[in-house]
Structures are given as structure tokens and as C-alpha cells.
N, C-alpha and C positions, 0 to 999 in steps of 0.2 A: 328116285329123286331125292337128295338130302333137304329137308325142309329148312327154309329160312326163316329163323324163329325172330330175327331183327324184323322182320317184313309183317309181323303178325299183332293184330290190334291187341288190346289189353283184355278185352272181353275173351278173345280167343286163346289168350294164356293163360286165364282164369280156368275155362273150360279144361285145357290141357293140366294145368297144375292141380286139379281136382282129382286125374288120373294120377297122379304122384308122378309125373312127367319131369325128370330132373331139369332138362334145357329149359324147361319152360318157366321152371323155378330162376334159373340162371339168368335168363334174360329179364325176368323183373326183377331180379335182384341189380344187374348192370344198367336198368333203366330209373330205378330208385334208390338205391341205398346212398349214395352220394348226397342227393337232395335230401334224403330224410336225415342224415349225418348232419348235413350244413343246418337243417332245422333244429335240432337236438343242441348239438353243440354251441351255437349260436346264443342260445337260451341258458345252458346251463356252464357254459366256459370251462367244461372240465372234461378232456378228452378220452380219458379212461371211462368214466362213467358215460359219456355219451357213444362210445363203442360198445358198451355192454348194451346199452341201450337198445342199438339198431340191429345188433345181432340177435339179442332176444328177440325183437319184434319181430325180424326175418325167420328164425326158427320157428316162430308159434304162427305164421303166414303158413310154413312148409307143413307143419302137424295139423294146423285147422284149417286147411283149406276150403273144406266144405262149408263152413261159416261164412263163406264169400259170396255174395251174387253175383252172377255171370255178368248181370250188366251193370256193377258197381262203377262208380268211378274210381278208378284203382289209386290213382294220385291222392285223392281226397281220403279216401280209408286211410291209405298210411300216415298221412299227415297228422289227421284224426287219433289215430292209435298211438302214434309218436307222440305228440301231446299229452295224449292221457298216460302214457308212462312217465313223461317229464313230471307232470304233476304229482304223480306217485311217488316219483322219487324225492322230490321236495319233502312232500307230506310225511314220508317216512324218515326226512332228514339226513339223507346219504348225501346232500351235499348243500353250498351255502344258500341261505335265505334270503339272501342280498337281492335276488333275482326275482323276486315272488311280484314286485309291483311292476317290473315289466314283463313278466308271466300274464299277469292279470290282465294289463295293458293289451297285450297279443292276444288273450282269450277271449276279450271282449271286442276287439276290431275283426277278428278273423272266424266267422262263423262257417258252420259244414256249408250252409247255402251259398258264401263265398267260394269257398273252397272248391264245392261241385262245379262252380263256372269256369273253374281253370283248365284248359286243353294242356292236358299232359305233354303233349307233344310239342305244344309251342312254349311250354316251360323250358323242356328240354334243350329245344334250338335257342332260345332266347340265351341261357346260362352258356350252352357250348359256345354260342357265338363271341358272346363278352368276353370268356375266357380266352379265345383265339386272337383278340384283339389287344391284350397282355402283352408288354414288351417280351421278348423271347425268355431273358433271364426270369422276370417275375412269372411268368407262365409256368417255366420249367419249375421254378420252387413252389408255386401254389400247385401244381398238379403232383408234386412228389409227398406235399404235407396232406392236401386233403383227397387225393383220389390213391395214391399208392401207402399212405398213411404215415409216412415215415415222421419221426420227431424231428424237432428244431434241430437239436444237437448230431442227429444221423444226415440231415440235410446237408448241415455245417460243413459235416466230414466230408460228405462226399462230393460237395462242389467246392471244398477247401475255403470258405468262406467263415466268418464269424456267427454265433449264433444269433446277435445282436441283428446283424444284417438279415439274415432269413427273417427273424421275426419283423422287421419294418417291413420287408418286402410283402409277406404276407398280409401285414395289417393294411399295406396302400393297395394291395390287389383286391381286398374284400369292401374296402372305401371305393374303389371304381366300381366293382360292380355292384355293390350298394344301390349307386348314384345312378347309373345305368337301368339298370334291372327295376329301381324305383318309379320308373315313368310310364311303367306298362299297367294304369289303372288297376284291376284286382291283383295281377300279377304282383304290381308293387306293394300293398298291403301285406301279402305274404313274406315277397323276396325282402322288404324292409327289417322285416324279423330273422330270416333267414342269416343276413349278411351282415347282422351289426359287427363290428370290428372289436377284436380282443381289448 
């Protein structure tokens, strides 16, 4: 019988990842890549660099799976690793330093202990639920941008609308998500940083 990786816990996926199970890695990527990208992109506001950071992070996860504890909070682990890469990127001057104050504020308000309390499944359910409540056109634009990684120009051409409309729709979607997700205590602390509008 074919194993349904979507039903596995994070701990079970980590065990399989350590055996170089590509399907386990794919499931981890599907669960967390979008959320990690949100976090990185909303701090750096630089899509190419943010994408590079996320790609590098997941490449490292694959190559150094043995370093991950089987009982680790995978969501917390990935968020901390992503934050560290953002810090290094800024320190190396690869992106604007305008966000240092914001990053410092984020770093001081979101500790590892706080992140460890976050239930990753709850996080996914909340995000997906709030995205589903967006208007059809706004949801389509948001998903093309944040999930399919299309540029504003590509989305505008695909949907036959202006880039300005795409930009406004994404900003409004992020604002709505930030407002709704920010109501959830510990999740709110993290998500207020994740969903900062451009």
C-alpha cells in the first residue's frame, strides 16, 4: 500500500528524511516552504534574495538531515534557521539595512521558546483558512504570487490586468491576513512579522 506522507507527523518525516527519503523531503517542503518564504520576504522585501535564502535553507535541510533531532519542533527549527540566514544576509550587506530596526524588533519579540509553542499544524490551518476567505480574484492573485512565485508582471499578463492592480491586491491580501492572523496570541507575534505589507 502506498504511504500517504501528508498524514505523517513532522517527527515521522524527520526520521524518513534521515534515510534520504525524497518524498518525505517533498512533504516537508510543501508544509513549510511557503511560510518560511513569507517570513523572509516580509523582513527583507527582496524577492530574489528571499527565494535564494529559502532554497539554500531547504538544500541544507536535505544535505544535513542528520543534524535535526527527531523530536525537534520542525516549524520552530526552520523559522529560527531562516531568521539566522536573514541576519547573515543583512550583516554581509547583500540587502538594504533599512530593515535592521524591524528585524531587531522581531528578534527580540520572537524567541525560540515562543516559536516552540506554536503548533505547526494550527499555523498551516489558520493561514490556509484565511487565504480561502479572500475574494476569488484576490485569492487567485495572491496564490500566483506567493505560492507559484510569479512576478507582478507575469501575473498581470496572465490575468490581463495592470501591474498596479496586482500590487494593490497583494498588499490588501497581506493586510487582511495580518489583521486576522494577528489575533491568535503566540501565532500573532510571529505572523505580524510574516505578513507585513510591502
